[in-house]
Structures are given as C-alpha cells and as structure tokens.
MDTraj code that builds the backbone (N, CA, C; nanometers):
import mdtraj as md
import numpy as np

residues = "MET PHE ASP THR THR SER ASN GLY GLY ASP MET GLY ASP SER ASP LYS ILE GLU ASN LYS ALA ASP GLU LEU LYS GLY LYS ALA LYS GLU LYS VAL GLY GLU ALA THR ASP ASN GLU GLN TRP GLN ALA GLU GLY LYS GLY GLU GLN VAL LYS ALA ASN LEU LYS GLN ALA ALA GLU LYS VAL LYS ASP ALA PHE ARG GLY".split()
xyz = np.array([
    [7.6586, 14.7837, 8.7849],
    [7.7192, 14.7100, 8.8911],
    [7.6762, 14.7651, 9.0255],
    [7.5586, 14.8208, 9.0301],
    [7.5045, 14.8716, 9.1546],
    [7.4266, 14.7628, 9.2251],
    [7.4123, 14.7786, 9.3528],
    [7.3387, 14.6830, 9.4344],
    [7.1902, 14.6898, 9.3997],
    [7.1392, 14.5832, 9.3417],
    [6.9989, 14.5804, 9.3030],
    [6.9185, 14.4820, 9.3859],
    [6.9783, 14.4284, 9.4920],
    [6.9053, 14.3346, 9.5766],
    [6.8069, 14.4115, 9.6635],
    [6.6992, 14.3475, 9.6991],
    [6.5954, 14.4151, 9.7771],
    [6.6347, 14.4360, 9.9224],
    [6.7309, 14.3579, 9.9716],
    [6.7644, 14.3674, 10.1136],
    [6.8915, 14.4479, 10.1398],
    [6.9414, 14.5193, 10.0437],
    [7.0505, 14.6114, 10.0694],
    [7.1878, 14.5603, 10.0362],
    [7.2667, 14.5207, 10.1353],
    [7.4087, 14.5004, 10.1174],
    [7.4551, 14.3635, 10.0727],
    [7.3668, 14.2686, 10.0514],
    [7.4116, 14.1339, 10.0184],
    [7.4970, 14.1291, 9.8924],
    [7.4597, 14.2022, 9.7887],
    [7.5340, 14.1985, 9.6639],
    [7.6758, 14.2511, 9.6847],
    [7.6909, 14.3599, 9.7572],
    [7.8231, 14.4151, 9.7829],
    [7.9088, 14.3204, 9.8638],
    [7.8500, 14.2576, 9.9637],
    [7.9246, 14.1635, 10.0461],
    [7.9696, 14.0427, 9.9651],
    [7.8837, 13.9904, 9.8803],
    [7.9217, 13.8735, 9.8009],
    [8.0288, 13.9108, 9.6993],
    [8.0235, 14.0334, 9.6459],
    [8.1287, 14.0787, 9.5551],
    [8.2625, 14.0871, 9.6268],
    [8.2602, 14.1384, 9.7495],
    [8.3836, 14.1501, 9.8268],
    [8.4440, 14.0131, 9.8551],
    [8.3588, 13.9191, 9.8894],
    [8.4062, 13.7828, 9.9163],
    [8.4638, 13.7204, 9.7898],
    [8.3935, 13.7382, 9.6797],
    [8.4410, 13.6833, 9.5519],
    [8.5746, 13.7461, 9.5115],
    [8.5878, 13.8765, 9.5304],
    [8.7126, 13.9449, 9.4954],
    [8.8284, 13.8957, 9.5807],
    [8.8032, 13.8764, 9.7098],
    [8.9081, 13.8262, 9.7987],
    [8.9457, 13.6832, 9.7604],
    [8.8468, 13.6018, 9.7246],
    [8.8741, 13.4649, 9.6817],
    [8.9585, 13.4649, 9.5542],
    [8.9273, 13.5563, 9.4618],
    [9.0061, 13.5667, 9.3390],
    [9.1501, 13.6065, 9.3698],
    [9.1668, 13.6973, 9.4661],
    [9.3016, 13.7393, 9.5046],
    [9.3802, 13.6207, 9.5612],
    [9.3157, 13.5443, 9.6489],
    [9.3825, 13.4289, 9.7096],
    [9.4127, 13.3211, 9.6065],
    [9.3224, 13.3038, 9.5113],
    [9.3463, 13.2079, 9.4037],
    [9.4677, 13.2502, 9.3212],
    [9.4781, 13.3789, 9.2949],
    [9.5932, 13.4308, 9.2207],
    [9.7228, 13.4096, 9.2968],
    [9.7197, 13.4327, 9.4278],
    [9.8393, 13.4108, 9.5096],
    [9.8810, 13.2640, 9.5055],
    [9.7822, 13.1758, 9.5157],
    [9.8113, 13.0321, 9.5130],
    [9.8710, 12.9921, 9.3790],
    [9.8135, 13.0439, 9.2716],
    [9.8635, 13.0106, 9.1376],
    [10.0063, 13.0610, 9.1199],
    [10.0319, 13.1818, 9.1706],
    [10.1674, 13.2369, 9.1619],
    [10.2660, 13.1487, 9.2386],
    [10.2279, 13.1056, 9.3591],
    [10.3166, 13.0223, 9.4411],
    [10.3425, 12.8863, 9.3764],
    [10.2389, 12.8267, 9.3175],
    [10.2579, 12.6993, 9.2472],
    [10.3520, 12.7200, 9.1289],
    [10.3340, 12.8322, 9.0597],
    [10.4231, 12.8639, 8.9485],
    [10.5670, 12.8789, 8.9936],
    [10.5870, 12.9422, 9.1090],
    [10.7227, 12.9560, 9.1628],
    [10.7802, 12.8199, 9.2005],
    [10.6981, 12.7368, 9.2628],
    [10.7450, 12.6056, 9.3084],
    [10.7790, 12.5133, 9.1918],
    [10.7062, 12.5288, 9.0810],
    [10.7277, 12.4418, 8.9654],
    [10.8089, 12.5101, 8.8562],
    [10.8564, 12.6310, 8.8841],
    [10.9330, 12.7105, 8.7876],
    [10.8540, 12.7334, 8.6585],
    [10.7237, 12.7562, 8.6757],
    [10.6347, 12.7802, 8.5623],
    [10.6065, 12.9302, 8.5551],
    [10.6764, 12.9979, 8.4637],
    [10.6649, 13.1435, 8.4532],
    [10.5248, 13.1876, 8.4107],
    [10.4581, 13.1066, 8.3288],
    [10.3233, 13.1425, 8.2843],
    [10.2274, 13.1468, 8.4032],
    [10.2332, 13.0466, 8.4905],
    [10.1456, 13.0452, 8.6074],
    [10.1793, 13.1589, 8.7024],
    [10.3087, 13.1908, 8.7144],
    [10.3482, 13.3028, 8.7994],
    [10.2850, 13.4320, 8.7477],
    [10.2942, 13.4537, 8.6179],
    [10.2395, 13.5751, 8.5575],
    [10.0873, 13.5781, 8.5682],
    [10.0229, 13.4642, 8.5414],
    [9.8765, 13.4587, 8.5519],
    [9.8326, 13.4859, 8.6952],
    [9.9036, 13.4295, 8.7910],
    [9.8706, 13.4513, 8.9317],
    [9.8821, 13.5971, 8.9708],
    [9.9898, 13.6611, 8.9269],
    [10.0071, 13.8035, 8.9557],
    [9.8966, 13.8851, 8.8897],
    [9.8618, 13.8492, 8.7665],
    [9.7554, 13.9198, 8.6954],
    [9.6215, 13.9065, 8.7646],
    [9.5916, 13.7873, 8.8128],
    [9.4655, 13.7651, 8.8842],
    [9.4614, 13.8467, 9.0135],
    [9.5759, 13.8584, 9.0801],
    [9.5812, 13.9380, 9.2028],
    [9.5569, 14.0857, 9.1728],
    [9.6170, 14.1361, 9.0663],
    [9.5986, 14.2770, 9.0293],
    [9.4522, 14.3028, 8.9959],
    [9.3939, 14.2129, 8.9192],
    [9.2529, 14.2280, 8.8810],
    [9.1636, 14.2288, 9.0053],
    [9.1886, 14.1379, 9.0972],
    [9.1090, 14.1308, 9.2203],
    [9.1290, 14.2565, 9.3048],
    [9.2518, 14.3055, 9.3123],
    [9.2782, 14.4261, 9.3908],
    [9.2079, 14.5476, 9.3314],
    [9.2028, 14.5556, 9.1991],
    [9.1311, 14.6658, 9.1347],
    [8.9818, 14.6580, 9.1644],
    [8.9275, 14.5365, 9.1622],
    [8.7857, 14.5200, 9.1951],
    [8.7586, 14.5590, 9.3396],
    [8.8502, 14.5225, 9.4286],
    [8.8336, 14.5579, 9.5694],
    [8.8383, 14.7096, 9.5872],
    [8.9257, 14.7755, 9.5137],
    [8.9338, 14.9218, 9.5212],
    [8.8036, 14.9843, 9.4719],
    [8.7473, 14.9291, 9.3656],
    [8.6202, 14.9805, 9.3133],
    [8.5091, 14.9617, 9.4157],
    [8.5084, 14.8502, 9.4863],
    [8.4088, 14.8273, 9.5904],
    [8.4219, 14.9305, 9.7016],
    [8.5450, 14.9653, 9.7369],
    [8.5661, 15.0651, 9.8418],
    [8.5138, 15.2014, 9.7977],
    [8.5329, 15.2338, 9.6711],
    [8.4813, 15.3608, 9.6191],
    [8.3293, 15.3603, 9.6239],
    [8.2687, 15.2505, 9.5813],
    [8.1218, 15.2407, 9.5863],
    [8.0712, 15.2534, 9.7297],
    [8.1412, 15.1891, 9.8233],
    [8.1020, 15.1975, 9.9641],
    [8.1103, 15.3417, 10.0147],
    [8.2113, 15.4136, 9.9705],
    [8.2284, 15.5521, 10.0138],
    [8.1116, 15.6381, 9.9662],
    [8.0606, 15.6116, 9.8465],
    [7.9485, 15.6884, 9.7950],
    [7.8164, 15.6480, 9.8584],
    [7.8079, 15.5225, 9.9010],
    [7.6860, 15.4750, 9.9675],
    [7.6739, 15.5338, 10.1074],
    [7.7898, 15.5627, 10.1672],
    [7.7898, 15.6245, 10.3000],
    [7.7641, 15.5272, 10.4042],
])
top = md.Topology()
chain = top.add_chain()
for i, resn in enumerate(residues, 1):
    res = top.add_residue(resn, chain, resSeq=i)
    for name in ("N", "CA", "C"):
        top.add_atom(name, md.element.get_by_symbol(name[0]), res)
traj = md.Trajectory(xyz[None], top)
C-alpha cells in the first residue's frame, strides 16, 4: 500500500479523498437509518465510519514516515 506512482503524492491524496468519502457515506447511512428507524443501516453506517477513520489514521502514519 505504498505510493507507487511516478509523480509522488497522487496515490496518497486519492486515498485520503476516498477515505473521507467513505466516512461521509457512513455518516449519511447512519442518519438515514436513524430517520427510518433502521438499526441495520445505523450499525452499517457506524461501521463504515470506523473503517474509514482507521484508514485515515494509517494514512497519517504513512505521511509521518514519508516526512
């Protein structure tokens, strides 16, 4: 999962954008679940947010090592 693009940071930036989009998608799913009283969607939304947050944390660690 290292940056293998020839121009440097594009892969990391696109991963960050994708992770943030996943987080927002999870938030939206959770809110729809709350609005419709759908516990499964609420749980899935929370799970997607946790997964996205973990990916974002991993990106920050990679950035720290890249300097």
